[in-house]
N, C-alpha and C positions, 0 to 999 in steps of 0.2 A: 504494500500500500504506500509506503514511504517513497518507493521508486516511482510510482505513478505521479505522486504529488511533486516530486523533484523534477520530473520530466515536464510537467505542466508549468511549473515555475520558470524553468529554463526557456520554454517556448514563449511564455508571456513576456519574459525579459527581452528576448530576441525581437519580438514584435514591437515592444515599446521602444527599443533602441532604433529600429528601422523607421518608426514613425517620427521619432525625434530628429533623426538624420534627414528625413525628407522635409520636415518643416523648417529646419535651420539651414537647408541647402541654399546657396547663393546662385547656383546655376539655373538657367532657364531663360525664357524670353522676357524682355522688358516691354513696357508700354509702347515705346517708340517702334519697336519691331512689329508689334501687332497693328499699330496704326498705319504703318507703311504697307503692310500686307492688305489691309482693308482698303486703303486708298488705291492701290494697284488693281485690286479686283473690281472696284467700282469703275475705274477708268476703262479697263478692258471690257467690262460689261456694257458700258455706254458706247464704246466703239462697235461692239458686236450688234447692239440694237440699232445704231445708226446705219450700219451696213445692211442689216435686214430691212430697215425702213426704206432705204434707197432701192434695194432690190425689188421690194413689193411695189413701190411707187412707180418705178420706171418699167418694170417687166411684167409683173403679174397682174396688177390692178387694171391697167388699160385693157388687156385682153379679157379679163374677167368681166368688166363692165360691158364690153362689146358683146360678149357671149350672152350676158343676161338681157341686154337690149334686144338682141336677135331672137332670144327665146320668147320674150313677151310681144315681139312684133310679128308674130306668126300669122300669116294670112293664108291659111290653107283651106 
């Protein structure tokens, strides 16, 4: 029984030391790194949306409206 209690105490102490180490660790990302990543993703997203808008405006929408007009202008 003492052996089981000793093993649990050792495991608990190991877990506590790992948690302390993780909380006091100075490594990791800072706020500036995260802000730069968010800014880059917003800019890339805006560029993709602008490209899709231009594609739809010049290529897809004129032919789509023409096809819809032809569909409703049926004189059969």
